[in-house]
C-alpha positions as CSV (number, residue, x, y, z in Angstrom):
1,M,-11.2,-24.9,5.2
2,D,-13.0,-25.6,7.8
3,I,-14.1,-22.1,8.8
4,K,-16.7,-23.5,11.5
5,S,-13.8,-25.5,13.4
6,I,-11.1,-21.8,13.0
7,R,-15.0,-19.5,14.0
8,H,-14.6,-22.6,16.6
9,I,-11.0,-22.2,18.1
10,V,-11.8,-18.5,17.7
11,N,-14.3,-17.9,20.0
12,E,-12.8,-20.9,22.6
13,E,-12.1,-18.3,25.9
14,S,-9.7,-20.9,27.9
15,I,-6.8,-21.4,25.3
16,T,-4.0,-18.7,24.2
17,E,-3.5,-16.5,21.5
18,D,0.0,-18.6,20.9
19,V,-2.3,-22.1,20.8
20,K,-5.9,-20.7,18.7
21,K,-2.7,-19.9,15.9
22,N,-1.3,-23.3,16.3
23,L,-4.4,-24.6,15.8
24,I,-5.4,-22.6,13.2
25,L,-2.9,-23.3,11.7
26,S,-3.2,-27.1,11.6
27,I,-6.4,-26.7,10.1
28,I,-5.6,-24.1,7.3
29,A,-2.4,-27.0,6.7
30,L,-5.5,-29.3,6.2
31,D,-6.8,-27.9,2.8
32,K,-5.4,-28.8,0.2
33,D,-6.3,-25.5,-1.6
34,S,-3.7,-24.0,1.6
35,I,-0.7,-23.0,-0.5
36,P,-2.2,-22.3,-3.8
37,M,-4.2,-19.3,-1.8
38,I,-1.9,-18.3,0.3
39,L,0.7,-18.2,-3.4
40,E,-2.5,-16.3,-5.2
41,I,-2.0,-13.7,-1.8
42,L,1.5,-13.3,-1.7
43,E,1.1,-12.9,-5.4
44,N,-1.1,-10.0,-5.5
45,E,0.7,-8.4,-2.6
46,R,4.3,-8.0,-4.8
47,R,1.9,-7.2,-7.4
48,K,0.6,-4.0,-5.4
49,K,3.9,-2.8,-4.1
50,N,5.8,-3.5,-7.3
51,E,2.8,-0.8,-8.5
52,L,2.9,1.3,-5.2
53,I,7.3,1.8,-6.1
54,I,6.8,2.7,-9.7
55,D,3.8,5.1,-8.7
56,S,6.4,6.1,-6.8
57,N,9.2,7.0,-7.9
58,A,7.5,8.2,-11.0
59,E,6.3,10.9,-8.1
60,L,9.7,11.4,-7.0
61,S,11.1,12.4,-9.9
62,R,8.3,14.4,-10.9
63,A,8.8,16.4,-8.0
64,L,12.4,16.9,-8.5
65,V,12.7,17.7,-12.1
66,T,10.1,20.4,-11.0
67,L,12.6,21.2,-8.2
68,E,15.6,21.5,-10.3
69,D,14.6,23.5,-13.1
70,P,16.2,26.7,-12.3
71,N,13.0,28.1,-14.2
72,I,11.3,27.5,-11.1
73,G,9.1,30.6,-9.5
74,K,10.0,32.4,-12.6
75,K,8.2,34.1,-15.4
76,R,9.9,34.0,-18.6
77,P,11.7,31.5,-19.5
78,K,8.8,28.9,-18.8
79,P,9.4,26.4,-16.2
80,I,9.3,23.0,-17.3
81,V,6.4,22.0,-15.8
82,E,3.6,24.0,-13.8
83,L,3.7,23.4,-10.1
84,S,0.2,23.1,-9.6
85,F,0.3,20.1,-11.5
86,V,3.2,18.4,-9.7
87,V,1.6,19.0,-7.0
88,D,-2.2,17.7,-7.9
89,E,-0.1,14.9,-8.8
90,I,1.3,14.3,-6.3
91,K,-2.2,14.8,-3.8
92,K,-3.4,12.0,-6.9
93,H,-0.7,9.1,-5.4
94,Y,-1.5,10.0,-1.9
95,L,-5.4,9.5,-2.5
96,K,-4.4,6.3,-4.3
97,W,-2.2,4.9,-1.6
98,Q,-3.8,6.4,1.6
99,D,-4.3,3.1,2.8
100,T,-0.3,2.3,2.2
101,I,1.2,5.2,2.7
102,K,0.5,9.1,3.9
103,C,1.9,12.5,3.8
104,N,4.4,13.8,6.8
105,F,2.5,17.1,7.1
106,K,-0.3,18.6,7.3
107,I,-1.6,19.2,3.7
108,K,-5.5,20.2,2.5
109,G,-6.9,17.8,0.4
110,L,-5.2,14.7,2.3
111,P,-6.3,12.7,4.8
């Protein structure tokens, strides 16, 4: 890929952003490796989104089971899952995916 030409286009102040985009895309299109590279980037993004969906589904399912437990908040009989465990796991989830998702509320221990 002709990085030198791309750098020159990016740093050129006399052309508009739209023209810069088209010129950069033209340079990328000339590289025979650009399509495989783009496909790899797309595959990685899809894999990441799929992992996020699976992780989110697991955490939402865990929270729902916990919240639906009729024994929640009672000492006897023992709840299915301890609330503190569920809270810790949800926080771990938010921290793992902090560059992609965020909690809608201000929660201690979360960015």
